[in-house]
C-alpha positions as CSV (number, residue, x, y, z in Angstrom):
1,X,-136.4,-36.0,-64.6
2,X,-134.1,-37.3,-61.9
3,X,-131.5,-34.6,-61.2
4,X,-128.3,-35.3,-59.4
5,X,-127.3,-32.0,-57.7
6,X,-123.7,-31.7,-56.7
7,X,-122.7,-28.7,-54.4
8,X,-119.4,-27.6,-53.0
9,X,-121.1,-26.7,-49.7
10,X,-124.1,-27.9,-47.7
11,X,-126.8,-25.3,-48.6
12,X,-127.8,-24.6,-45.1
13,X,-127.8,-22.3,-43.1
14,X,-128.3,-19.7,-45.8
15,X,-125.6,-17.2,-44.8
16,X,-123.7,-17.3,-48.1
17,X,-124.9,-16.4,-51.6
18,X,-124.1,-19.7,-53.2
19,X,-126.0,-21.6,-50.5
20,X,-129.0,-19.3,-50.9
21,X,-129.0,-19.8,-54.7
22,X,-128.6,-23.6,-54.4
23,X,-131.3,-24.0,-51.7
24,X,-133.9,-22.0,-53.7
25,X,-133.1,-23.7,-57.0
26,X,-133.5,-27.1,-55.4
27,X,-136.8,-26.0,-53.9
28,X,-138.1,-24.9,-57.3
29,X,-136.7,-27.9,-59.3
30,X,-138.3,-30.3,-56.8
31,X,-141.8,-29.3,-57.8
32,X,-141.5,-31.2,-61.1
33,X,-138.4,-33.4,-60.7
34,X,-136.8,-35.9,-58.3
35,X,-133.7,-34.4,-56.6
36,X,-130.7,-36.4,-55.5
37,X,-128.5,-34.1,-53.5
38,X,-124.8,-34.5,-52.8
39,X,-123.0,-31.7,-51.0
40,X,-119.4,-31.6,-49.9
41,X,-118.7,-30.4,-46.4
42,X,-115.4,-28.7,-45.4
43,X,-116.9,-27.2,-42.3
44,X,-117.0,-29.4,-39.2
45,X,-119.2,-26.8,-37.4
46,X,-122.1,-27.3,-39.8
47,X,-125.0,-29.0,-38.1
48,X,-125.7,-31.8,-40.6
49,X,-128.9,-32.9,-38.9
50,X,-130.4,-29.4,-39.1
51,X,-129.4,-29.2,-42.7
52,X,-130.9,-32.6,-43.5
53,X,-134.2,-31.5,-42.0
54,X,-134.2,-28.4,-44.0
55,X,-133.4,-30.1,-47.3
56,X,-135.2,-33.5,-46.9
57,X,-138.7,-32.2,-47.9
58,X,-137.3,-31.3,-51.4
59,X,-135.0,-34.3,-52.0
60,X,-135.4,-38.0,-52.7
61,X,-132.0,-38.5,-51.3
62,X,-129.7,-36.2,-49.2
63,X,-126.0,-37.1,-49.0
64,X,-123.2,-35.1,-47.3
65,X,-119.5,-35.9,-48.0
66,X,-117.0,-34.6,-45.5
67,X,-113.6,-33.3,-46.8
68,X,-110.9,-33.0,-44.2
69,X,-108.0,-30.6,-43.9
70,X,-105.4,-33.1,-45.0
71,X,-107.6,-33.9,-48.1
72,X,-107.9,-30.2,-48.8
73,X,-104.1,-29.7,-48.5
74,X,-103.3,-32.6,-50.8
75,X,-105.9,-31.3,-53.3
76,X,-104.3,-27.9,-53.3
77,X,-100.8,-29.4,-53.9
78,X,-102.1,-31.5,-56.8
79,X,-103.9,-28.6,-58.3
80,X,-100.8,-26.4,-58.1
81,X,-98.6,-28.9,-60.0
82,X,-101.4,-29.7,-62.5
83,X,-102.0,-26.1,-63.3
84,X,-105.6,-26.2,-62.1
85,X,-107.3,-23.4,-60.1
86,X,-106.8,-23.6,-56.4
87,X,-110.5,-23.4,-55.9
88,X,-110.8,-26.7,-57.9
89,X,-108.0,-28.3,-55.9
90,X,-109.6,-27.3,-52.6
91,X,-112.8,-29.1,-53.2
92,X,-111.6,-32.1,-55.2
93,X,-110.2,-35.4,-53.8
94,X,-110.2,-39.0,-54.9
95,X,-112.1,-40.3,-51.9
96,X,-115.0,-37.9,-52.5
97,X,-114.9,-38.7,-56.2
98,X,-115.3,-42.4,-55.5
99,X,-118.4,-41.7,-53.3
100,X,-119.9,-39.4,-55.9
101,X,-119.4,-42.0,-58.6
102,X,-121.1,-44.6,-56.4
103,X,-124.1,-42.3,-55.9
104,X,-124.4,-41.6,-59.6
105,X,-124.2,-45.3,-60.4
106,X,-126.9,-46.1,-57.7
107,X,-129.4,-43.4,-58.6
108,X,-128.8,-43.3,-62.4
109,X,-129.9,-39.7,-62.9
110,X,-131.2,-38.2,-66.1
111,X,-129.2,-34.9,-65.5
112,X,-126.1,-34.0,-63.5
113,X,-126.2,-30.4,-62.1
114,X,-123.0,-29.0,-60.6
115,X,-123.0,-25.6,-58.9
116,X,-119.8,-23.6,-59.4
117,X,-116.7,-24.7,-61.2
118,X,-115.4,-26.0,-57.8
119,X,-117.2,-29.3,-58.5
120,X,-116.8,-29.5,-62.3
121,X,-113.9,-31.9,-62.1
122,X,-116.1,-34.6,-60.5
123,X,-118.7,-34.7,-63.3
124,X,-117.3,-33.0,-66.4
125,X,-116.4,-36.3,-68.2
126,X,-119.5,-38.3,-67.2
127,X,-121.6,-39.7,-70.1
128,X,-124.8,-38.1,-68.8
129,X,-126.4,-34.8,-69.8
130,X,-124.8,-32.2,-67.6
131,X,-125.5,-28.6,-66.4
132,X,-123.0,-26.3,-64.8
133,X,-124.0,-23.2,-62.9
134,X,-120.9,-20.9,-63.2
135,X,-122.9,-18.4,-61.1
136,X,-120.3,-15.7,-61.1
137,X,-117.3,-15.1,-63.4
138,X,-114.8,-16.3,-60.9
139,X,-111.7,-15.4,-62.9
140,X,-112.6,-11.7,-63.2
141,X,-113.5,-11.6,-59.5
142,X,-110.0,-12.8,-58.8
143,X,-108.6,-10.2,-61.1
144,X,-110.4,-7.5,-59.2
145,X,-109.0,-8.9,-55.9
146,X,-105.5,-8.8,-57.5
147,X,-106.0,-5.1,-58.4
148,X,-106.4,-4.1,-54.7
149,X,-104.1,-6.8,-53.2
150,X,-100.8,-6.1,-51.4
151,X,-97.5,-6.3,-53.2
152,X,-96.9,-9.7,-51.5
153,X,-100.3,-11.4,-52.4
154,X,-100.9,-9.9,-55.8
155,X,-98.9,-12.5,-57.7
156,X,-100.9,-15.3,-56.0
157,X,-104.2,-13.7,-57.0
158,X,-102.9,-13.1,-60.6
159,X,-101.9,-16.7,-60.9
160,X,-105.3,-17.9,-59.7
161,X,-107.0,-15.4,-62.1
162,X,-105.1,-16.9,-65.1
163,X,-105.9,-20.5,-64.0
164,X,-109.5,-19.8,-63.5
165,X,-109.9,-18.1,-66.9
166,X,-108.3,-21.1,-68.6
167,X,-110.5,-23.6,-66.6
168,X,-113.7,-21.7,-67.1
169,X,-113.1,-21.9,-70.9
170,X,-111.8,-25.5,-70.8
171,X,-114.9,-27.0,-69.2
172,X,-117.4,-25.1,-71.4
173,X,-117.8,-27.8,-74.0
174,X,-118.0,-30.6,-71.3
175,X,-121.5,-29.4,-70.3
176,X,-124.8,-29.3,-72.2
177,X,-126.3,-26.4,-70.2
178,X,-124.3,-23.6,-68.7
179,X,-125.8,-20.8,-66.6
180,X,-124.6,-17.6,-65.0
181,X,-126.1,-15.0,-62.8
182,X,-126.0,-11.8,-64.8
183,X,-125.3,-10.3,-68.2
184,X,-122.2,-8.4,-67.1
185,X,-120.8,-11.7,-65.8
186,X,-121.6,-13.4,-69.1
187,X,-119.9,-10.7,-71.2
188,X,-116.7,-11.1,-69.2
189,X,-116.7,-14.9,-69.8
190,X,-113.5,-16.1,-71.5
191,X,-115.1,-18.1,-74.4
192,X,-116.1,-17.2,-77.9
193,X,-119.5,-18.9,-77.5
194,X,-120.3,-17.0,-74.2
195,X,-123.7,-16.0,-75.6
196,X,-124.8,-19.6,-75.3
197,X,-124.7,-19.3,-71.5
198,X,-128.1,-18.8,-70.0
199,X,-128.6,-15.9,-67.6
200,X,-130.4,-17.3,-64.5
201,X,-130.7,-14.5,-61.9
202,X,-131.3,-15.0,-58.3
203,X,-134.7,-14.3,-56.8
204,X,-136.1,-13.2,-53.5
205,X,-138.5,-14.9,-51.2
206,X,-140.9,-11.9,-51.1
207,X,-143.1,-13.5,-48.5
208,X,-140.1,-13.8,-46.1
209,X,-138.3,-10.6,-47.0
210,X,-141.3,-8.2,-46.7
211,X,-141.6,-4.8,-45.1
212,X,-141.8,-4.8,-41.3
213,X,-142.8,-2.1,-38.9
214,X,-140.0,-1.7,-36.4
215,X,-138.3,1.0,-34.3
216,X,-135.3,2.2,-36.1
217,X,-132.0,1.8,-34.2
218,X,-129.5,2.4,-37.0
219,X,-129.2,4.9,-39.8
220,X,-127.3,2.6,-42.2
221,X,-127.0,-1.1,-42.6
222,X,-124.7,-3.4,-44.6
223,X,-125.2,-7.2,-44.5
224,X,-123.5,-10.3,-45.7
225,X,-120.8,-12.9,-44.9
226,X,-118.3,-10.7,-43.2
227,X,-115.3,-13.0,-43.9
228,X,-115.9,-12.7,-47.7
229,X,-113.2,-10.5,-49.3
230,X,-115.5,-8.2,-51.3
231,X,-117.6,-7.5,-48.1
232,X,-114.5,-6.9,-46.0
233,X,-113.3,-4.5,-48.6
234,X,-116.7,-2.7,-48.6
235,X,-116.6,-2.3,-44.8
236,X,-113.1,-0.8,-45.0
237,X,-114.3,1.6,-47.7
238,X,-117.2,2.6,-45.5
239,X,-115.2,3.1,-42.3
240,X,-112.2,4.8,-43.8
241,X,-113.6,6.9,-46.7
242,X,-117.4,7.2,-46.7
243,X,-118.5,7.6,-43.1
244,X,-115.9,10.2,-42.2
245,X,-117.4,12.5,-44.8
246,X,-121.0,11.7,-43.6
247,X,-120.0,12.4,-40.0
248,X,-118.8,16.0,-40.8
249,X,-122.5,16.8,-41.6
250,X,-124.4,14.2,-39.5
251,X,-122.1,13.3,-36.6
252,X,-124.6,11.0,-34.9
253,X,-125.1,8.6,-37.8
254,X,-124.8,4.9,-36.8
255,X,-123.7,2.1,-39.1
256,X,-124.8,-1.5,-38.6
257,X,-122.5,-4.2,-40.0
258,X,-124.6,-7.3,-39.8
259,X,-123.5,-10.8,-40.9
260,X,-121.7,-14.0,-40.0
261,X,-118.1,-14.6,-39.2
262,X,-116.7,-11.1,-39.2
263,X,-113.1,-10.9,-40.2
264,X,-110.6,-9.2,-37.8
265,X,-110.4,-6.4,-40.3
266,X,-114.1,-5.9,-39.8
267,X,-114.1,-6.3,-36.1
268,X,-111.5,-3.6,-35.6
269,X,-114.0,-0.9,-36.7
270,X,-116.5,-1.8,-33.9
271,X,-117.4,1.4,-32.0
272,X,-120.3,3.4,-30.7
273,X,-121.0,4.6,-34.3
274,X,-120.1,1.3,-36.1
275,X,-121.9,-1.7,-34.6
276,X,-120.6,-5.1,-35.8
277,X,-123.2,-7.9,-35.0
278,X,-121.7,-11.2,-36.1
279,X,-124.2,-14.0,-36.7
280,X,-127.9,-13.2,-36.5
281,X,-130.6,-15.8,-36.3
282,X,-132.8,-13.7,-38.5
283,X,-131.1,-11.2,-40.8
284,X,-134.5,-9.4,-41.4
285,X,-134.1,-7.7,-38.0
286,X,-131.0,-5.9,-39.3
287,X,-133.0,-4.5,-42.3
288,X,-136.1,-3.7,-40.2
289,X,-134.1,-1.8,-37.6
290,X,-132.3,0.4,-40.1
291,X,-133.3,3.4,-42.3
292,X,-131.0,3.1,-45.3
293,X,-129.2,0.1,-46.9
294,X,-125.8,0.6,-48.5
295,X,-123.6,-1.9,-50.5
296,X,-120.5,0.0,-51.7
297,X,-119.0,-3.0,-53.6
298,X,-115.7,-2.3,-55.3
299,X,-114.6,-5.9,-56.0
300,X,-116.3,-9.2,-56.6
301,X,-118.8,-10.4,-59.3
302,X,-122.4,-11.6,-59.5
303,X,-125.7,-10.3,-58.2
304,X,-125.8,-9.0,-54.6
305,X,-128.5,-10.9,-52.7
306,X,-128.2,-8.3,-50.0
307,X,-129.6,-5.6,-52.3
308,X,-132.5,-7.8,-53.3
309,X,-133.4,-8.5,-49.7
310,X,-133.1,-5.0,-48.5
311,X,-135.2,-3.6,-51.4
312,X,-137.8,-6.3,-51.0
313,X,-138.1,-5.1,-47.3
314,X,-138.6,-1.6,-48.7
315,X,-135.4,0.0,-47.7
316,X,-134.0,2.8,-49.8
317,X,-130.7,1.5,-51.2
318,X,-127.3,2.9,-52.2
319,X,-124.7,0.9,-54.2
320,X,-121.8,1.1,-56.6
321,X,-121.9,1.0,-60.5
322,X,-120.2,-2.5,-60.2
323,X,-123.1,-4.0,-58.2
324,X,-125.9,-2.2,-60.0
325,X,-124.6,-3.4,-63.4
326,X,-125.8,-6.9,-62.4
327,X,-128.9,-5.7,-60.5
328,X,-130.2,-3.5,-63.3
329,X,-132.2,-1.0,-61.2
330,X,-132.7,2.5,-62.5
331,X,-130.4,5.0,-60.9
332,X,-132.1,7.9,-59.1
333,X,-135.5,6.2,-59.5
334,X,-135.1,2.8,-57.9
335,X,-131.7,3.0,-56.4
336,X,-128.9,5.6,-55.8
337,X,-125.5,4.8,-57.3
338,X,-122.2,6.4,-56.1
339,X,-118.9,6.1,-58.0
340,X,-116.7,7.4,-55.2
341,X,-116.7,8.0,-51.5
342,X,-118.0,11.6,-51.9
343,X,-121.0,10.5,-54.0
344,X,-121.8,7.7,-51.6
345,X,-121.6,10.0,-48.6
346,X,-123.8,12.6,-50.3
347,X,-126.4,9.9,-51.1
348,X,-126.4,8.9,-47.4
349,X,-126.9,12.5,-46.3
350,X,-129.7,13.0,-48.8
351,X,-131.7,9.9,-47.8
352,X,-131.3,10.6,-44.1
353,X,-132.5,14.2,-44.4
354,X,-134.9,14.1,-47.3
355,X,-137.6,11.7,-46.0
356,X,-139.9,12.1,-49.0
357,X,-137.1,11.1,-51.5
358,X,-136.2,8.2,-49.2
359,X,-139.8,7.1,-49.2
360,X,-140.1,7.3,-53.0
361,X,-136.9,5.4,-53.6
362,X,-137.9,2.7,-51.1
363,X,-141.2,2.1,-52.8
364,X,-139.7,2.1,-56.3
365,X,-137.0,-0.3,-55.3
366,X,-139.6,-2.5,-53.6
367,X,-141.7,-2.5,-56.8
368,X,-138.7,-3.3,-58.9
369,X,-137.5,-6.4,-57.0
370,X,-141.0,-7.8,-56.8
371,X,-141.5,-7.3,-60.5
372,X,-138.1,-8.6,-61.7
373,X,-136.7,-11.1,-59.2
374,X,-138.6,-14.3,-58.7
375,X,-137.0,-17.7,-57.9
376,X,-139.7,-19.6,-59.7
377,X,-139.5,-17.7,-63.0
378,X,-135.7,-17.8,-63.0
379,X,-135.4,-21.6,-62.2
380,X,-138.1,-22.4,-64.8
381,X,-135.7,-21.1,-67.6
382,X,-133.0,-23.4,-66.4
383,X,-135.4,-26.4,-66.0
384,X,-136.6,-25.9,-69.6
385,X,-133.0,-26.0,-70.9
386,X,-132.3,-29.1,-68.9
387,X,-135.3,-30.9,-70.4
388,X,-134.2,-29.8,-73.9
389,X,-130.7,-31.3,-73.2
390,X,-132.1,-34.6,-71.9
391,X,-132.9,-36.8,-74.9
392,X,-135.3,-39.1,-72.9
393,X,-137.5,-36.3,-71.7
394,X,-140.1,-36.2,-74.5
395,X,-140.2,-40.0,-74.6
396,X,-140.6,-40.3,-70.8
397,X,-143.2,-37.6,-70.6
398,X,-145.6,-39.1,-73.1
C-alpha cells in the first residue's frame, strides 16, 4: 500500500512520546509499504534538515508544513467559536489544509493515517480509507488536569475536556481503523463501540535501550519532556512529598531529573540533591548512571515510554497505579507500585538498601519488557487492519 502519514509534529528528535511512536511506526510500516510523510511544524527551532535525514530512509516523500503563531492564534479563535477542542484549533488552518489536499491529490495514497485527533480535521471527510491513532484518551487526560488545576484555570480545562470528549466520539465513524495505546484508555473512550478500537501498544528498541555498565552517580532518576504537565506534576510530587520522607532515612539520596525543556516549576527544585539536566544528547546516560527509576505519575493518560526504556535497560522501577494500569507489569514481581507518597518513599528506601531485591526486580522488569513490548509486533497488528480496510489490497497483491 501507499500510506499517507499525517502528523501534528515532525517526529524528530525523539524527545516526546508521540514523536517516538510515530517514528517507530513509520519505520515498521516502511518495510512493506510506501510511506508519504506530511508533518506539521509549529516549532521554528526544529532542524528540518536533520529530521529529513533521519526520516528519508523510510519515506518515499517527506514534507514539512510550517504553521506560524498568527495561524495558530486564528485557529484557536475559530475553534473556540465553533465548539471544537483547542487542540484541534491549534493545529488546523486553511493554508496547511490546502497543501495537504495537494499532496494527497498528487500521491493518491491507498490509506490515510493520522496521528492524534489534532490532525483529524484535515482528513476525516476524505473519500479514501482512513486510520486514526487516538494514542491516548485526550479527554480524560484533560479531566485529570482539571482535577488538580487552580481555581482560575479549572474552568478552562473542564471546557476542553467536554469538547475533546465530544470530538473523540464525533470522528469515530469517519475512520475505518481506530487505534489506541492501552486497554485502560480504550475503556475510558466516550463511544458505545469503543471495543472496535484496536489496542496498539508502544514498543522499545531493545538493541538501543539495553543494559550498560556505568558508574552510578545518582540514586534515583526520572526522565521525560519536562515541560509536559503530567511530568511537571510528577516532579512536584517527588520534591514536595516523596523525597522529604526518603531523606529522613537516607539523607544523601540524589535525584536526577533528566529531560528536555524543563519548566520553571521544575528548575526551581534544582539543588545538590535534585539535579535538573535539561536536554541530553543521549538519554541512556541518565538511566545508566542511576540505580532506581521512578515515575510517580498522577495525571495524564497512555503508556509511559520512560518506564519501558528504563526497564529495558535493566533498572528496577517504581510507579503509580495509574501508570501501571497501562503498562501491565506484575506489582512486587516486575515493578513496585505506590499509591501515595509514603508507599513511594518506602519502595525507594527498600530498593536502595536491599540490593538483592533490587536485582531481582530489575531482571524481572527487563524480561517483561523484552517479552511484551516490541515495535514490530505492535505495528503489524495495525498494518493488518489497514490492509483489511483497503478494498484494493487483495486485488493489488495478487
